[in-house]
C-alpha positions in Angstrom: 0.0 0.0 0.0 1.5 3.3 -1.1 1.4 6.5 1.0 0.4 9.9 -0.2 -0.1 13.3 1.5 -3.9 13.3 1.7 -6.8 11.0 0.9 -10.4 12.2 1.0 -12.5 9.1 1.5 -15.9 8.1 0.3 -17.4 11.4 -0.7 -19.7 12.1 -3.6 -17.2 13.5 -6.1 -18.4 16.1 -8.6 -15.3 16.4 -10.8 -16.0 19.9 -12.2 -16.6 18.7 -15.8 -20.3 18.6 -15.4 -20.4 14.9 -15.0 -22.7 13.4 -12.3 -21.4 12.8 -8.9 -19.9 9.4 -8.0 -18.8 7.9 -4.8 -15.0 7.8 -4.8 -11.8 8.5 -2.9 -9.5 11.4 -4.0 -5.7 11.0 -3.3 -3.4 14.0 -3.4 0.4 14.0 -3.2 3.0 16.8 -3.7 0.2 19.3 -4.4 -1.6 17.3 -7.2 -4.3 14.7 -7.5 -2.7 11.3 -8.1 -5.8 9.0 -8.1 -9.6 9.1 -8.1 -11.7 6.0 -7.6 -13.6 3.8 -5.2 -11.7 2.2 -2.3 -8.3 3.4 -3.2 -5.5 1.3 -1.6 -3.4 4.3 -1.0 -2.9 5.5 2.6 -2.9 9.2 3.4 -0.6 10.9 5.9 -3.8 12.8 6.5 -7.3 11.4 5.7 -10.7 13.0 5.6 -13.9 11.0 6.0 -16.2 12.5 3.4 -19.0 9.9 3.5 -22.3 11.6 2.9 -20.5 14.8 1.8 -19.8 16.5 -1.5 -16.2 16.7 -2.9 -15.8 19.5 -5.5 -12.9 21.4 -7.0 -12.1 24.6 -5.3 -13.9 27.7 -6.7 -12.0 29.7 -9.2 -13.2 33.3 -8.8 -12.1 35.4 -11.8 -13.4 38.9 -10.7 -11.9 40.2 -7.4 -10.1 43.2 -6.2 -7.6 42.0 -3.5 -4.8 44.1 -5.2 -4.0 45.9 -2.0 -4.9 43.1 0.5 -2.7 40.6 -1.3 0.4 42.8 -0.5 -0.1 43.0 3.2 -2.2 39.9 4.2 -1.6 36.2 3.8 -5.3 35.3 4.0 -7.5 36.4 1.2 -10.7 36.1 3.2 -13.6 36.1 2.8 -13.1 34.4 -0.6 -10.9 31.7 0.9 -13.2 31.0 3.8 -16.0 30.5 1.3 -14.4 27.9 -0.8 -12.3 29.8 -3.3 -8.9 28.3 -4.0 -7.9 30.7 -6.8 -8.8 34.3 -7.3 -8.0 36.7 -10.1 -7.6 40.4 -9.4 -6.6 43.5 -11.3 -10.1 43.8 -12.8 -12.0 46.9 -14.0 -8.8 48.7 -15.0 -7.7 49.6 -11.4 -4.7 48.4 -9.5 -1.3 49.5 -8.2 1.3 48.7 -10.9 3.0 49.9 -12.9 3.5 53.1 -10.9 5.9 55.9 -10.4 6.5 57.2 -6.9 4.7 60.5 -7.6 1.6 58.7 -8.7 0.9 56.6 -5.6 -1.8 58.9 -4.3 -3.5 59.0 -7.8 -3.8 55.2 -7.9 -5.1 55.1 -4.3 -7.8 57.7 -5.1 -8.7 55.7 -8.1 -9.1 52.5 -6.2 -10.9 54.2 -3.3 -13.4 55.7 -5.7 -14.1 52.8 -8.0 -13.9 50.0 -5.5 -14.9 51.6 -2.2 -11.7 50.5 -0.4 -10.7 53.0 2.3 -7.9 55.3 1.2 -6.4 55.5 4.7 -6.1 51.7 4.8 -4.4 51.7 1.4 -2.0 54.4 2.4 -1.1 52.5 5.6 -1.0 49.0 4.1 0.7 49.5 0.7 4.5 49.3 0.9 5.1 50.4 -2.7 8.1 48.2 -3.0 7.6 48.1 -6.7 7.4 50.3 -9.8 7.1 47.9 -12.8 4.4 45.3 -13.0 7.1 42.7 -12.7 8.2 44.3 -9.4 4.6 44.2 -8.2 4.3 40.5 -9.0 7.5 39.8 -7.1 6.1 41.7 -4.1 3.0 39.6 -4.2 5.0 36.4 -4.7 7.2 37.2 -1.6 4.2 36.8 0.8 2.8 33.4 1.5 -1.0 33.1 0.9 -3.7 30.7 1.7 -4.9 30.4 -1.9 -3.5 31.1 -5.4 -3.7 34.5 -7.0 -3.6 35.7 -10.6 -3.0 39.3 -11.7 -4.0 41.4 -14.6 -2.5 44.7 -16.0 -4.9 47.5 -15.0 -5.3 50.1 -17.7 -5.7 53.0 -15.3 -2.3 52.4 -13.7 -0.7 51.7 -17.1 -2.0 55.0 -18.6 -0.9 57.1 -15.7 2.6 55.4 -15.7 3.1 56.2 -19.4 1.4 59.6 -19.6 1.6 61.0 -16.1 -0.9 63.8 -15.3 -2.1 63.8 -18.9 -3.1 60.2 -18.6 -5.0 60.9 -15.4 -6.8 63.8 -17.1 -7.9 61.5 -20.0 -6.0 63.4 -22.6 -5.4 61.5 -25.9 -2.3 59.3 -26.0 0.3 60.0 -28.7 1.6 57.3 -31.0 4.7 57.0 -28.9 2.6 56.6 -25.7 0.5 54.0 -27.4 3.6 52.1 -28.4 4.9 52.3 -24.8 1.6 50.9 -23.4 1.8 48.1 -25.9 5.4 47.3 -24.9 4.7 47.4 -21.1 1.6 45.2 -21.5 3.5 42.6 -23.6 6.3 42.6 -21.0 3.9 42.1 -18.1 2.1 39.3 -19.9 5.4 37.6 -20.6 6.3 37.9 -16.9 3.1 36.3 -15.8 0.1 38.6 -15.9 -3.0 36.7 -16.9 -4.4 39.6 -18.9 -5.3 43.2 -19.3 -8.3 45.0 -17.9 -10.0 48.4 -18.5 -13.1 50.4 -17.6 -15.1 52.5 -20.0 -18.1 53.2 -17.8 -19.0 56.7 -16.5 -20.1 55.0 -13.2 -16.5 54.4 -12.2 -15.0 57.5 -10.7 -12.1 58.5 -8.5 -12.6 59.4 -4.8 -12.6 63.0 -5.9 -15.5 62.4 -8.3 -13.4 62.6 -11.5 -13.8 60.2 -14.3 -11.3 57.4 -14.4 -8.2 57.8 -16.6 -9.4 55.3 -19.2 -12.9 56.6 -20.0 -13.0 57.5 -23.6 -9.6 56.0 -24.5 -9.3 56.1 -28.2 -9.5 53.2 -30.6 -5.8 53.5 -31.5 -4.9 53.2 -27.8 -7.1 50.2 -27.2 -5.8 48.4 -30.3 -2.2 49.1 -29.4 -2.7 47.4 -26.0 -4.4 44.5 -27.7 -1.4 44.2 -29.9 0.7 43.9 -26.8 -1.2 40.7 -26.0 -0.6 39.5 -29.5 3.1 40.3 -29.1 3.2 38.2 -25.9 1.1 35.5 -27.5 -1.1 35.1 -24.3 -3.5 36.8 -21.9 -7.1 37.8 -21.7 -9.0 41.1 -22.1 -11.4 42.2 -19.4 -13.7 45.1 -20.1 -16.3 47.2 -18.3 -18.4 49.4 -20.5 -21.7 51.4 -20.5 -22.4 50.2 -24.1 -24.2 53.5 -24.8 -23.4 53.2 -28.5 -23.6 49.4 -28.5 -22.8 48.8 -32.1 -19.7 51.0 -32.0 -18.5 49.6 -28.7 -19.1 46.0 -29.8 -17.2 46.7 -33.0 -14.2 47.9 -31.0 -14.3 44.8 -28.7 -14.4 42.5 -31.7 -11.5 44.3 -33.3 -9.5 44.1 -30.1 -10.0 40.4 -30.0 -9.0 39.9 -33.6 -5.8 42.0 -33.0 -4.9 40.3 -29.8 -5.9 36.8 -30.9 -7.0 36.2 -27.3 -10.3 35.8 -25.4 -12.3 38.8 -24.1 -14.9 39.2 -21.4 -17.1 42.1 -20.3 -19.2 42.6 -17.2 -23.0 42.4 -17.7 -25.8 43.2 -15.3 -29.5 44.3 -15.7 -29.6 47.9 -14.7 -32.9 49.7 -13.9 -32.1 52.6 -16.2 -31.5 50.3 -19.2 -33.5 47.2 -18.3 -33.4 45.6 -21.8 -29.7 46.3 -22.6 -28.6 42.9 -21.4 -30.9 41.2 -24.0 -29.2 43.2 -26.8 -25.8 42.3 -25.4 -26.7 38.6 -25.3 -27.7 38.8 -29.0 -24.3 40.3 -29.9 -22.6 37.7 -27.7 -24.4 34.9 -29.6 -23.3 36.5 -32.9 -19.7 36.7 -31.8 -19.8 33.0 -30.8 -21.3 32.1 -34.2 -18.4 34.0 -35.8 -15.8 32.0 -33.8 -14.8 34.8 -31.4 -14.3 33.7 -27.8 -16.2 36.5 -26.2 -18.0 36.1 -22.9 -20.1 38.2 -20.5 -19.2 37.9 -16.8 -22.4 37.9 -14.8 -23.5 37.9 -11.2 -25.8 35.0 -10.3 -27.9 37.2 -8.0 -28.6 40.9 -7.5 -25.7 43.2 -7.1 -26.8 44.1 -3.6 -26.1 47.1 -1.5 -25.9 46.6 2.2 -27.5 49.7 3.8 -26.5 50.2 7.4 -25.2 52.6 10.0 -21.8 50.9 9.8 -21.6 51.0 6.1 -20.9 53.5 3.3 -24.6 54.1 2.3 -28.0 54.3 3.8 -31.1 56.5 3.1 -30.5 59.0 5.8 -26.9 60.0 5.1 -28.0 63.3 3.4 -30.5 64.3 6.1 -29.1 67.3 8.1 -29.9 65.8 11.5 -28.1 62.6 10.6 -25.0 64.7 9.7 -24.9 65.9 13.2 -24.3 62.4 14.5 -22.5 60.8 11.5 -19.1 60.7 13.1 -20.2 59.4 16.5 -19.3 55.9 17.7 -22.0 53.4 16.8 -23.4 53.0 20.3 -23.7 56.8 20.8 -25.2 57.2 17.3 -27.9 54.5 18.1 -28.6 56.1 21.5 -29.3 59.5 19.8 -31.4 57.8 17.1 -33.6 56.1 19.8 -34.6 59.6 21.1 -38.2 60.1 19.9 -37.6 63.8 19.3 -34.5 63.2 17.2 -36.4 60.5 15.2 -39.3 62.7 14.4 -37.1 65.6 13.4 -34.9 63.5 11.1 -37.8 61.7 9.4 -39.5 65.1 8.8 -36.5 66.5 7.0 -35.9 66.7 3.3 -32.6 65.3 2.1 -29.8 67.8 1.5 -28.8 68.5 -2.1 -25.5 67.3 -3.5 -26.1 63.6 -2.8 -27.7 62.4 -6.0 -27.1 58.7 -5.6 -28.1 58.6 -1.9 -31.2 60.7 -2.6 -32.3 58.5 -5.5 -31.7 55.5 -3.2 -33.7 57.0 -0.4 -36.9 57.1 -2.4 -36.7 53.5 -3.7 -38.5 51.8 -0.9 -39.9 49.1 -3.2 -36.3 47.8 -3.4 -35.4 47.9 0.3 -35.7 44.7 2.3 -34.8 43.4 5.7 -31.9 41.1 5.0 -32.6 38.3 7.4 -30.3 35.6 8.7 -29.9 33.5 6.7 -30.1 36.3 4.1 -32.7 36.2 1.4 -31.3 37.3 -2.0 -34.5 36.8 -3.9 -37.0 38.5 -1.7 -40.6 38.9 -2.8 -41.5 42.5 -3.7 -44.5 42.4 -1.3 -42.0 42.0 1.5 -40.2 45.3 0.7 -40.3 48.1 3.3 -42.2 50.2 0.7 -44.9 47.5 0.4 -45.1 47.0 4.1 -45.4 50.7 4.8 -48.2 51.0 2.3 -50.1 48.1 3.9 -49.6 49.7 7.3 -50.5 53.2 6.1 -47.2 54.7 7.5 -44.3 56.7 6.2 -41.8 54.2 4.8 -39.0 56.2 6.5 -40.4 55.0 9.8 -39.8 51.3 8.9 -36.4 52.1 7.4 -35.4 54.0 10.6 -36.4 51.2 12.9 -34.6 48.6 10.7 -31.4 50.6 10.7 -31.1 50.8 14.5 -32.0 47.1 15.0 -29.3 44.9 16.6 -27.7 47.9 18.2 -27.2 49.5 14.8 -25.4 46.5 13.3 -28.3 45.4 11.1 -28.3 45.9 7.3 -31.1 46.5 4.8 -30.7 44.7 1.4 -31.0 46.8 -1.7 -30.8 44.8 -5.0 -29.3 47.6 -7.1 -28.9 45.5 -10.3 -30.4 42.3 -11.7 -33.7 42.9 -9.9 -35.8 45.1 -12.2 -38.8 42.8 -12.2 -38.4 41.7 -8.5 -37.2 38.2 -9.3 -34.1 36.4 -10.6 -35.8 35.0 -13.7 -33.7 37.1 -16.0 -30.6 36.2 -14.1 -31.4 32.5 -14.7 -31.5 33.2 -18.4 -28.1 34.8 -18.2 -26.7 31.8 -16.2 -28.1 29.4 -18.7 -26.3 30.9 -21.7 -23.2 29.1 -22.9 -21.7 32.6 -23.5 -21.6 33.8 -19.9 -19.2 33.3 -17.1 -20.0 33.2 -13.4 -18.3 36.0 -11.6 -18.6 39.6 -10.4 -18.1 38.6 -6.7 -15.9 41.7 -6.4 -14.1 40.0 -3.5 -12.0 42.6 -1.6 -13.9 45.6 -3.0 -16.9 47.7 -2.1 -16.0 46.8 1.5 -18.5 49.3 3.1 -21.4 48.6 0.8 -21.5 45.3 -1.1 -20.8 41.7 0.1 -21.2 39.6 -3.0 -18.1 37.5 -2.4 -20.3 34.7 -1.3 -21.7 34.2 -4.9 -20.2 30.7 -5.4 -21.8 29.5 -2.3 -25.1 31.1 -3.2 -25.0 29.5 -6.6 -25.1 26.1 -4.9 -27.6 26.8 -2.2 -30.1 29.0 -4.0 -29.9 27.8 -7.6 -29.6 24.1 -6.9 -31.4 23.5 -3.6 -33.5 26.3 -2.2 -35.1 28.3 -4.9 -38.9 28.3 -4.7 -39.8 31.1 -7.2 -38.8 29.3 -10.4 -36.7 26.5 -11.9 -33.4 25.4 -10.4 -30.2 24.1 -11.9 -28.4 20.8 -11.8 -25.8 20.5 -9.1 -23.1 19.1 -11.4 -23.6 21.9 -13.9 -23.5 24.6 -11.2 -20.2 23.2 -9.9 -18.8 23.0 -13.5 -19.5 26.7 -14.3 -17.6 28.0 -11.3 -14.6 25.6 -11.5 -13.5 24.2 -14.9 -15.3 26.9 -16.9 -13.9 29.9 -14.9 -10.5 28.4 -14.7 -10.3 27.8 -18.5 -11.6 31.3 -19.2 -8.4 32.8 -17.9 -6.0 30.1 -19.2 -5.6 28.1 -16.0 -6.0 24.6 -17.4 -4.4 22.9 -14.4 -7.2 23.4 -11.9 -11.0 23.2 -11.6 -11.2 19.5 -12.3 -10.8 16.5 -10.0 -8.7 14.1 -12.0 -5.1 12.8 -11.8 -2.6 15.5 -12.7 -4.7 18.5 -11.7 -4.0 20.6 -8.6 -5.3 19.2 -5.4 -7.7 22.1 -4.8 -10.9 20.7 -3.2 -13.9 21.6 -1.1 -15.5 19.0 1.1 -19.1 20.2 1.7 -22.0 19.1 3.8 -24.6 20.2 1.3 -27.6 19.7 3.6 -25.9 22.1 6.1 -24.5 24.5 3.5 -25.9 27.9 4.4 -24.7 31.5 4.1 -24.9 33.7 7.2 -25.8 37.4 7.2 -22.9 39.8 6.4 -21.4 41.7 9.2 -18.8 44.5 9.6 -15.3 44.0 10.9 -12.6 46.5 11.4 -9.4 44.7 10.5 -8.0 46.6 7.6 -4.9 48.7 8.1 -5.7 51.7 10.4 -8.7 49.7 11.7 -10.7 50.5 8.6 -13.9 48.6 8.0 -14.9 45.8 5.6 -17.9 43.6 5.2 -17.4 40.0 6.1 -19.6 36.9 5.5 -19.4 33.3 6.7 -21.1 30.0 5.8 -21.8 26.8 7.5 -21.2 23.5 5.7 -17.6 23.9 4.4 -16.2 20.9 6.2 -12.8 21.5 4.6 -11.2 23.6 2.0 -8.0 22.2 0.5 -5.3 24.0 -1.5 -2.7 22.0 -3.3 -3.3 19.1 -1.0 -3.1 21.1 2.2 -6.2 21.7 4.4 -6.4 25.5 4.7 -9.8 25.8 6.4 -11.9 23.4 8.6 -15.4 24.5 9.1 -14.4 28.0 8.0 -11.6 28.3 10.5 -8.0 28.7 9.3 -5.5 25.9 9.9 -2.5 28.1 9.5 -1.4 26.4 6.2 -0.4 28.9 3.5 0.3 26.9 0.3 -1.1 29.5 -2.1 1.2 31.1 -4.7 1.2 33.7 -7.4 0.1 32.1 -10.7 2.4 33.3 -13.4 0.7 33.2 -16.8 -1.3 30.5 -18.4 -1.0 27.0 -17.0 -1.1 23.9 -19.2 -3.5 21.0 -18.7 -2.0 18.0 -17.0 -1.9 16.1 -20.3 0.4 18.7 -21.6 2.5 18.6 -18.5 2.9 14.8 -18.9 4.0 15.3 -22.4 6.8 17.7 -21.6 
């Protein structure tokens, strides 16, 4: 009987390919799976009894923003505590390399504005022991991590590095500057970047309210960068766009793909202001697929949900004058003031102050405000909204919102499904998920830390879409595991993971599916300077295994840190064996 590092015994193995689950043992040695089958004779130095449990590949999350956290922390939680074993960052055109010393603050203000990561935490946590993208990769690689990380070249940082203040001000790039961006992109891809990302949406702004450097970047600039991927012969393109002129924008994306010779993905949600745009995007996606272009839309499998609370970045009363009087008080003092009936009556009677267009538009949308619950309900019935409840009771909806915000000593959150919930259900999202031309993602792990906690998407995909949904059809478990393991891994060129078979990385989740359940998000204050971030946990992850080492048991860290920086595309095990 041979001995290996780990054997997971007797679980129902869903191998990530979409095949049905089978009862089998999984043996891992030296970081890779060496055998899968019933009653393996191999003995493990460590063994896990998985009888009655699911065994899946670790989740491969392709849309995160741990670009700062990865440089100062070894644990990439909450992604890693919720079953992810590989995360890809550098999305949406924001990041911290390449960078010149004089532009540190520019990139922090950019990340703070676009991704709601506290600037003070970034100032304190970032060491800036890098200038080139290669230097940044080395800095990331020098810190042990719990899970693997992949990096992309962010257009915002690249543009500012090449053009300085002119780039930050969105001035047109010269031919020489385009050539420099092409060369730097190619070099970064050769050194191990997984791809290039950019944003072209007016929604993304700096902490000062300015448009991001890449908005309106000209066709010549975009094609020059795409040529950089062609020069390197690798990489993926990741895009965020408003698609206001859809035909023109799609023509540019297609041209970039042809020039680069590489896959492209863009983010897609259903927004209230353009509720049918996603359908038109899907039509163009299908046409691209018919034309042989590997273009995909990255989607969220549930609403992009704001967490509205006194501890967070947003809630409906922020712009009320009375609330501004107490905004900077400690939470307990704030709640005590808000419990005063006279203060309550005064605040509710006030009109919102001008200069807060987003908050003020949010404040009137009572039909999309819900008590979150624990466990949280991410497909709430519109009749359960605070607006509907207020109407039934014949009261001002602000009364219900106010009481909900001070619940649990001010730690409670209201759920506001900002995108993907125009009709008050997830039926349209199901159509998106069901398309062969979409990718499961948009968890935004590490970002929007005071307002959004969608990092739990992979867990939700299993619980809600496979087991718990009552408002419409569900999905097959094997397929749902497939689309967030093998499919996402292959989409960024990581062909060595996402499948449970000999030769693949020993990245596994052992899951008690009956017990798998998300808990309500809550706020912690553990970023540098004690800055806040939303955290979420789940029951049912019996073990998460990275490269054959158990990194979490029941959501608690074991101390093992086998994660590494993934440099560039990774070949499939068959290719490894042939070398």
